[in-house]
C-alpha positions as CSV (number, residue, x, y, z in Angstrom):
1,X,29.3,-9.9,17.7
2,X,27.4,-6.9,16.3
3,X,26.5,-9.0,13.2
4,X,24.4,-11.4,15.3
5,X,23.0,-8.7,17.4
6,X,21.8,-7.0,14.2
7,X,20.1,-10.3,13.2
8,X,18.4,-10.6,16.6
9,X,17.2,-6.9,16.4
10,X,15.9,-7.5,12.9
11,X,14.1,-10.6,14.1
12,X,12.4,-8.7,16.8
13,X,11.3,-6.0,14.5
14,X,10.0,-8.6,12.0
15,X,8.0,-10.2,14.8
16,X,6.4,-7.0,15.8
17,X,5.5,-6.1,12.2
18,X,4.2,-9.5,11.4
19,X,2.0,-9.6,14.5
20,X,0.6,-6.2,13.8
21,X,-0.3,-7.2,10.2
22,X,-1.6,-10.6,11.4
23,X,-4.3,-8.8,13.4
24,X,-5.5,-7.1,10.2
25,X,-5.0,-9.8,7.6
26,X,-5.1,-12.9,9.7
27,X,-7.8,-12.3,12.3
28,X,-10.0,-9.8,10.5
29,X,-9.4,-10.9,6.9
30,X,-8.6,-7.5,5.6
31,X,-6.0,-7.5,2.8
32,X,-3.9,-4.5,3.7
33,X,-0.9,-3.7,1.4
34,X,0.1,-0.4,2.8
35,X,1.5,-1.6,6.1
36,X,5.0,-0.3,5.3
37,X,3.5,3.2,5.3
38,X,2.7,3.0,9.0
39,X,6.1,1.6,9.7
40,X,7.6,4.6,7.9
41,X,5.4,7.1,9.7
42,X,6.5,5.7,13.0
43,X,10.1,5.7,12.1
44,X,10.1,9.3,10.9
45,X,7.9,10.5,13.8
46,X,10.4,9.0,16.4
47,X,13.4,10.2,14.5
48,X,12.3,13.7,13.9
49,X,11.2,14.0,17.6
50,X,14.7,12.9,18.7
51,X,16.3,15.5,16.4
52,X,14.0,18.5,17.0
53,X,13.7,18.0,20.8
54,X,17.4,17.7,21.5
55,X,19.0,19.2,23.6
56,X,15.7,20.0,25.4
57,X,15.2,16.3,26.3
58,X,18.8,15.2,26.4
59,X,18.7,14.7,30.1
60,X,16.0,12.0,29.6
61,X,18.5,9.6,28.1
62,X,16.7,6.4,27.1
63,X,13.4,8.2,27.9
64,X,13.7,9.6,24.4
65,X,12.9,6.1,23.1
66,X,9.7,6.1,25.2
67,X,8.8,9.5,23.9
68,X,9.6,8.4,20.3
69,X,7.4,5.3,20.7
70,X,4.5,7.4,21.9
71,X,5.0,9.9,19.1
72,X,5.2,7.0,16.5
73,X,2.1,5.4,17.9
74,X,0.2,8.6,17.9
75,X,1.2,9.6,14.4
76,X,0.3,6.1,13.1
77,X,-3.0,6.1,14.9
78,X,-4.0,9.5,13.5
79,X,-3.1,8.4,9.9
80,X,-4.8,5.1,10.3
81,X,-8.0,6.9,11.4
82,X,-7.9,9.2,8.4
83,X,-7.2,6.4,6.0
84,X,-9.4,3.8,7.7
85,X,-12.7,5.7,7.8
86,X,-13.1,5.8,4.0
87,X,-11.0,2.7,3.0
88,X,-12.6,0.2,5.4
89,X,-15.9,0.7,3.5
90,X,-14.2,-1.2,0.7
91,X,-13.9,-4.9,0.4
92,X,-11.5,-7.4,-1.1
93,X,-9.3,-6.3,-3.9
94,X,-10.6,-2.7,-3.7
95,X,-9.3,-2.4,-0.1
96,X,-6.0,-3.9,-1.1
97,X,-5.6,-1.4,-4.0
98,X,-6.6,1.6,-1.7
99,X,-4.1,0.6,1.0
100,X,-1.4,0.0,-1.6
101,X,-2.0,3.6,-2.8
102,X,-1.7,4.9,0.7
103,X,1.7,3.2,1.2
104,X,3.0,4.6,-2.0
105,X,1.7,8.1,-1.1
106,X,3.6,8.0,2.2
107,X,6.8,6.9,0.5
108,X,6.6,9.6,-2.2
109,X,5.9,12.3,0.4
110,X,8.9,11.3,2.5
111,X,10.9,11.1,-0.7
112,X,10.3,14.8,-1.5
113,X,9.7,16.7,1.7
114,X,12.7,18.5,3.1
115,X,12.9,18.9,6.9
116,X,14.8,22.1,7.9
117,X,17.3,20.7,10.4
118,X,17.0,17.0,9.5
119,X,19.9,14.9,8.3
120,X,20.5,15.3,4.5
121,X,17.8,18.0,4.4
122,X,18.8,18.9,0.8
123,X,18.6,15.2,-0.2
124,X,15.3,13.7,1.3
125,X,15.7,10.3,-0.4
126,X,18.7,9.6,1.9
127,X,16.4,9.9,4.9
128,X,17.5,10.0,8.6
129,X,21.1,9.1,9.3
130,X,22.0,6.7,12.1
131,X,25.1,5.4,13.7
132,X,26.1,7.0,17.1
133,X,24.7,6.7,20.6
134,X,23.7,10.4,21.0
135,X,22.0,13.0,18.9
136,X,24.7,15.3,17.6
137,X,25.9,17.1,14.5
138,X,29.1,15.8,12.8
139,X,30.2,17.4,9.5
140,X,26.8,18.9,9.1
141,X,24.9,15.6,9.4
142,X,22.3,15.2,12.1
143,X,22.1,11.8,13.7
144,X,19.3,10.1,15.5
145,X,19.6,8.8,19.0
146,X,20.1,5.0,19.3
147,X,18.6,3.6,22.5
148,X,16.8,0.5,21.2
149,X,19.4,-2.2,22.0
150,X,18.7,-5.7,20.8
151,X,17.3,-6.9,24.2
152,X,14.9,-3.9,24.2
153,X,13.6,-4.9,20.8
154,X,13.3,-8.6,21.9
155,X,11.4,-7.6,25.1
156,X,9.1,-5.4,22.9
157,X,8.5,-8.3,20.6
158,X,7.7,-10.6,23.5
159,X,5.2,-8.1,24.9
160,X,3.6,-7.6,21.5
161,X,3.2,-11.4,21.2
162,X,1.5,-11.6,24.6
163,X,-0.7,-8.6,23.7
164,X,-1.8,-10.1,20.4
165,X,-2.3,-13.5,21.8
166,X,-4.7,-12.1,24.5
167,X,-6.5,-10.0,21.8
168,X,-7.0,-13.2,19.8
169,X,-8.5,-15.0,22.8
170,X,-10.7,-12.1,23.9
171,X,-14.2,-11.1,22.7
172,X,-12.6,-8.7,20.3
173,X,-10.5,-11.4,18.7
174,X,-13.5,-13.7,18.3
175,X,-15.4,-10.9,16.7
176,X,-12.6,-10.3,14.3
177,X,-12.5,-14.0,13.3
178,X,-16.3,-14.0,12.9
179,X,-16.0,-11.1,10.5
180,X,-13.2,-12.9,8.6
181,X,-15.4,-16.0,8.1
182,X,-18.7,-14.3,7.3
183,X,-19.4,-10.6,7.6
184,X,-23.1,-11.0,7.1
185,X,-23.3,-13.6,9.8
186,X,-21.3,-11.4,12.1
187,X,-23.8,-8.6,11.6
188,X,-26.6,-11.0,12.4
189,X,-24.9,-12.0,15.6
190,X,-24.8,-8.4,16.7
191,X,-21.1,-7.7,16.0
192,X,-20.3,-4.1,15.3
193,X,-18.5,-4.8,12.1
194,X,-17.3,-1.2,11.3
195,X,-16.1,-0.7,14.8
196,X,-14.2,-4.0,15.0
197,X,-12.6,-3.4,11.6
198,X,-11.5,0.1,12.7
199,X,-10.2,-1.3,16.0
200,X,-8.1,-3.9,14.2
201,X,-6.8,-1.4,11.7
202,X,-5.8,1.1,14.5
203,X,-4.2,-1.6,16.6
204,X,-2.1,-2.9,13.7
205,X,-1.1,0.6,12.7
206,X,-0.1,1.6,16.2
207,X,2.0,-1.5,16.7
208,X,3.7,-1.0,13.3
209,X,4.4,2.6,14.2
210,X,6.1,1.5,17.4
211,X,8.2,-1.0,15.3
212,X,9.3,2.0,13.2
213,X,10.4,3.9,16.4
214,X,12.4,0.8,17.5
215,X,13.9,0.6,14.0
216,X,15.1,4.2,13.9
217,X,16.6,3.9,17.4
218,X,18.3,0.6,16.7
219,X,22.1,1.0,16.8
220,X,22.9,-2.4,15.2
221,X,21.0,-1.9,12.0
222,X,23.1,-0.7,9.0
223,X,19.9,0.4,7.2
224,X,19.1,4.1,7.2
225,X,15.5,5.2,7.8
226,X,15.0,6.3,4.2
227,X,11.9,6.2,2.0
228,X,13.4,3.4,-0.1
229,X,13.4,1.2,3.0
230,X,9.6,1.3,3.3
231,X,8.6,0.4,-0.2
232,X,6.0,-2.2,-1.4
233,X,8.6,-5.0,-1.1
234,X,8.7,-4.4,2.7
235,X,4.9,-4.9,3.0
236,X,5.2,-8.1,0.8
237,X,8.0,-9.4,3.0
238,X,5.9,-8.9,6.1
239,X,2.9,-10.4,4.5
240,X,5.0,-13.4,3.5
241,X,5.9,-14.0,7.2
242,X,2.2,-13.9,8.1
243,X,1.2,-16.3,5.3
244,X,4.0,-18.7,6.0
245,X,3.3,-18.8,9.7
246,X,-0.4,-19.1,9.2
247,X,-3.1,-16.5,8.9
248,X,-4.4,-15.8,12.4
249,X,-1.6,-17.7,14.2
250,X,0.6,-15.5,16.5
251,X,3.0,-18.3,17.2
252,X,3.3,-19.0,13.5
253,X,4.4,-15.4,12.9
254,X,7.2,-16.0,15.4
255,X,8.4,-19.1,13.6
256,X,8.1,-17.6,10.2
257,X,9.9,-14.4,11.3
258,X,12.8,-16.5,12.7
259,X,12.9,-18.4,9.4
260,X,13.2,-15.3,7.3
261,X,15.5,-13.5,9.6
262,X,18.1,-16.3,10.0
263,X,17.7,-18.2,6.7
264,X,19.6,-15.6,4.6
265,X,22.5,-15.8,7.0
266,X,22.6,-19.6,6.9
267,X,22.8,-19.4,3.2
268,X,26.1,-17.6,3.5
269,X,27.7,-20.8,4.7
270,X,26.4,-22.9,1.8
271,X,28.9,-23.7,-1.0
272,X,28.7,-22.1,-4.4
273,X,26.5,-24.1,-6.7
274,X,27.3,-23.9,-10.5
275,X,29.2,-20.7,-9.9
276,X,26.2,-19.1,-8.1
277,X,26.3,-17.9,-4.5
278,X,22.9,-18.8,-3.1
279,X,23.0,-16.0,-0.5
280,X,22.9,-13.4,-3.3
281,X,19.6,-14.8,-4.6
282,X,17.5,-15.0,-1.4
283,X,14.5,-13.4,-3.1
284,X,14.4,-16.3,-5.5
285,X,14.7,-18.8,-2.7
286,X,11.9,-17.0,-0.8
287,X,9.6,-17.5,-3.8
288,X,10.6,-21.2,-4.1
289,X,10.0,-21.7,-0.4
290,X,6.6,-20.0,-0.6
291,X,5.6,-22.3,-3.5
292,X,6.7,-25.4,-1.7
293,X,5.0,-24.5,1.6
294,X,1.7,-23.5,-0.2
295,X,1.7,-26.9,-1.9
296,X,2.5,-28.9,1.3
297,X,0.9,-26.7,4.0
298,X,-1.6,-24.4,2.3
299,X,-2.8,-23.0,5.7
300,X,0.7,-22.1,6.8
301,X,3.0,-23.8,9.2
302,X,0.6,-23.5,12.1
303,X,-2.7,-22.7,10.4
304,X,-5.0,-20.8,12.8
305,X,-3.6,-22.6,15.8
306,X,-0.9,-21.7,18.3
307,X,0.8,-25.1,18.0
308,X,1.4,-27.5,15.1
309,X,-1.8,-28.9,13.6
310,X,-0.8,-32.5,14.3
311,X,-0.2,-31.7,18.0
312,X,-3.4,-29.8,18.1
313,X,-5.4,-32.8,16.9
314,X,-3.5,-35.0,19.3
315,X,-4.5,-32.8,22.2
316,X,-8.1,-32.6,21.1
317,X,-8.4,-36.4,20.7
318,X,-10.5,-38.0,23.4
319,X,-10.1,-41.6,24.6
320,X,-12.9,-43.9,23.4
321,X,-15.5,-44.7,26.0
């Protein structure tokens, strides 16, 4: 039972991360390769708050999760503001390289900084330990509180989807898409391009930080909140979900996140082919899937729309007079 609950929790976190990156890459057209850095900052902010504030806040119970989400969102927002002000002046490949450098800096800092009363303080690469329902110390190891049950994560994913969908349909979302299509034309139309870019950057970073707080409080995940969890491959995995679902499509991110969350588990039931277990080569299958989908549907599964393109055309078709 816990196995499938773990899959549902991972699906919810994938959805939140993909939606947050979709605002930056899909709607605004900014290639950001350091998204795992905000995910890591949120996870560590929430985890360290749970460790350092206990037992002062132990009476709050699940309120620690709320405080952790607020701390994660605040830490991610501050870092996004510091990084975004200089980096958002760049364009195209230069922005991608700068954001990639930011993500690697965050990972290396977390890989070397020793927190005094943190779990595995003498071995920072091991990160924050997880595994029990309350903050306590067992055999000298400090554990992080686990309050983000699978249904809490799924509710957070649903709320994030509704938020991003409303952002897309608002004036701010239309301004983002205008910048994506033609930045010069957007300036001509009176769009505050730097302000809209910074807003998109901050919104994506804050939501990614909240995803990190949910990750570190997730009791079903066997992964530890360690620096190695938030490497470049994590950003590529999130970007893959956004591209597969369709750049700018929030519903597409849901579909692609479900595909990448459940597909590896379905591969476990496939027979061994030529002595090779397919489940052990999921990265290769991801690459093949990406090549096939780019060839067949270059705009992603849903394109920019919130429903399949064929259905969209059918709904827009008007009867002949």
